[in-house]
N, C-alpha and C positions, 0 to 999 in steps of 0.2 A: 504494500500500500504506500502511495506517495503522499507528500504533504498536501497536494491539491485534492486528492481523494479524501484525506482526513478532514480538510476544510469543508468540502461539500457534505460529508457525512455529519459533521458537527452542525452545520447550518440546517440540515434536514431534521436532525434530532431536536434541535432547538425549536423549530416551528411545530413539529409533531407533538412534543410533550409539554412545551412551555407556552406555545402560541405566541412566541416573541422571536424576532430575528436575532441572529448572532452576527454582529457587525464588525468583529475584530478577527484576529488570526488564530488559527489552531495549527500547531506544528509538532513534529516529533522532535524530542530532545534526547540525543544519545548520552548526555551526561547524567540523566536521572538514573539512580541505582536502586533506591529502596522504595520509591513511591510509584504509583501507576500514572500519576499526572499531577499537574499543579496549575493553579490559576494565579496569574501575576496581577497584583493590584495596580501597579504603576502604569502598565500599558494595556491591561485587560486581555492579554494573550492567554491562551490555554496551551500548555505543553504536555505532551503525552509520552510515556515510556514505550518505545516500540517493542521491547522484549515481552511485555504483557500480551500484545497482539500476536506475536509470533508463537508464544507458548500456549496461551489460553484461547485464542481465536477471536472472532468478531463480536460475540456476545459479551465477553469480558471487556472488550474495547468500548462497546456501546455503554456499558455500565459505568466505566471510568469517565466517559464523555458526559454522561448525565450528571454524575457527581460534580464534575468541574463546572458544568453549566449552572448547577444550583448555586455554587459560589458566585459565578459570574452575574446571574440575573439578580440575586439578592443584593449583591454589592452595588450594582448600578441603580437599584431602587432605593438604596439607603437603608436597607433592613439588615437584620443579623445574618451575616454570611459565614460566621465561624462555626466550627464543628460543635461547640458547646451551646450554640444559640437554638432556642426552641423553634424559631421560624425555619432555620436550616434543616433541622431534623424532620419537621412536618413536610417540607417540600421534598426531601429525599423519599419519604414514604409515599407522597402523592404521585411522584413520577416513577417510583420503583427503582431508584438508584441505590447501589450498595453504599454502606457507610465506609467499608474498607474493601480493598481489592484482594483477590486471592494471592497467596504468597507464590513467589517464583520458586521452582524446584531446583534451579541451578544454584549451587553453593560454590563459593570460591574455595579452591583447594589451597588451604593454608599450610604452609610448610612450618613444621615445628622443629625447634632446636632443643636439644637435650643437653643439659649441663649437669655434671656430677662433682660433688665435693671430694677432694683427695683425702681428707682427714676422716669425715664421718660417713661419707657415701650417700648423703642426701641428694636426691635427683630433682632438678628444676627443669620445667618445660617452658619455653618462651617462643613467641612468634618472631621477635626481633633478636638480632645478634647482640650478645652481651660482651663488653670489653672485659676479658678475664684478668687483665693486668690492673684494672681499676676496681672491679667489684669482686666480692668474696662471699663465702657461705654465710647466711644469716643466722645459722644455728651455732656454728662452732668457730667461725672466722677463718675457715680453711680455704685453700686455693681451689678455684673451679677450673674444670677442663671440659671441653666440648666432646661429646661422644660421637 
């Protein structure tokens, strides 16, 4: 799906479920990692995470667009557009938009580093590299080495 197709889908959903036009831009943002989409208050753009469309399909994408359109229309009307606002939750229920999107199954493969104390044998696991010349065992003050 291209940005132009996303724009036309967003405009169509806005007219169908909200009976109001969407007059701004909807684009895919490759930098989004943890959220399905976001509504930008400054320029009224809607940014969508393409990974959710690729992994969960069109129905999940439509739900994310509806959710972001709830933020969009309520903000432009001067009503409560935040997740905690009653008006926002009511509009979500009215249009059938999800409050949260489904989680992505793709997990980052985190490399683990294992350090062991030479004196007491305590094992530490870390994601980041530890400078063994500077840091030492927290239990016995012994020297650490990487396994």
